[in-house]
N, C-alpha and C positions, 0 to 999 in steps of 0.2 A: 686580802681584800680584793684582789683581782682587778678587773676592769672597772668596777664600781668604786674604786678608791677615791676619796675626796681629799684634796690638799688645800688646807686653809692657810692664809697668811694672817697670823694673829697680831702682827706688829701694829695694825691700825686700831685695835680694839683695847679699851680700858675698862676694867671691871670696877663698878662702884659698890657692889655688894660683897659680903664675905664669900669666898669661893665655895665653901660647903653648902651655903644656902642656895647659890646659883645652880650648883650641880643637882641638889635634891629637887628643886623646882623644875629644872630642865628634864630630869629623869621622869618625873611625874607626868610632864607633858608628852614625853616620848612614849610612855606606856599607853596613852590614850590616842596616839597618832593613828590615823586611818585615812581612808580615801577622801573624807570630808575636809572642808576648809577650816572648820572650827579649831582644830589643833594648831593650824598655822597662825591663826589670829592670837591664840594664847601664847605661842612662841614669840610672836612679834611684840606682844605686851611685855613679856619677860625680858626680852632683849632691850626694849625701850627703857624699862625701869632699872635693870641691873647693869647695863653697859652705857658708858658715856658716848655721846654723839649719835649720829644717825647712820654711820657707815655700815655697821653690822646689819641693820635692818635692810638697807639697800642691797647689800651683798646676798642676804637671805632671799630677797624677792627675785634676784637674778639667778638664783641657784639652778633653776630649771634649764637655763640656757647653757650651762657649763657642760652638761653631759649628754645633751640631746642633739639629734641631727634634724634636718629640715623636715623629715618624714615622721618624726615622733608625734604620738598623740598625747593629749593632756594626761591620759591615764598612765602611759608609760613614762611620762616625765615626772610624775608625782613623787616616786621614791627618792629622787635626787634631793629634794628639800629635806626629806627625813634623814638621809645620809649626811647632808651638810650640817643640819642641826645636831645630830648625834655626834658628829666629829667635834663641833664646837663644845658641846657638853663634856665629852671625853677628854678634851685638851684644856679644860678650864683652868687647871693648875698652872698652865703656861701663860695665862693672860696677865698683863701688867695691871696693877691696881691704880685707879685714878687718884691723883693727888691735887688738892686745891692749889691754885697758883699762889706764889708768894706775893704778899701785898706790895704795892709801890712804896718807895722810900718814904714819902711824907706820911703814909698811913702807918708804917712801922715806927715812926718817930713822933706820933701824936699830932701830926699836922695834916691830917687826912682831908678828904673831900667832905663837903656838907652832906647832910642826910639825903639830899636829892641827887647826889653824885656829881655836882658841879664844884668848881673851885671855890674855896672860901673867899668871901669878900669882906673887906674891912669897912664897917658902916661909917659913912660920913667922910671917908678919906677920898679926896678928889685932887687932881692936879690941874691947875688952871694955867692958861697961857701956854707958852712953848719955850723950849730951850734951844738956842741956836749957837753954834760956834762959828765965829767969823774966821774964815780962812786967812784973812790978811792980818788981823790983830791978835787972834788967838784968845779972844775974850768971849764970855758967855753973857747972853742978854735975855731979858723978858721972861724970867722964870719966877713964878709965884706958886707956892703950894699951901693948901689949907687942909687941916685935918680936924674932925670933930672927935676923934678918938685919942687914946693915949699913945698910939704908935706914931713916932716922929716921921714926918715926910720931909725930905730934904731935896733941894735943887742941886744939880751939879755945879761945881765951882770951876773956875778957869784953871787950867794947868799952870803950874809955876815952874 
């Protein structure tokens, strides 16, 4: 590949699509790659849909800066995006597949968040007053709890 070799760090990219589908769509885009910008827009859409996150698109947009010098023209910088995208498609089998994160413990055990993503509230359960521990006597005072639900609400008791 000579001086035009592209070296990609694939460790930051995660594939959401099946590898074969990503490769076939990428190869189709590469066949239509030319000097116009339309193929780059199609490549960006593919990467946005098929890969998790936005890192790959940002890296693709910066591809022109990797191989060019200060005197390079836009026309001479163009093939670098093509080489970068071709390398990504050729090495697609090395990409990790995206995995959905494991649910939090309460969600795995049926005590998940409400439908709106907030913590579940027990209707009618309120704690009135306050509980204080006297440092001199070690007793608890002024605690009263009321609940309109079937869940018991208890006040702390004095240590014995």
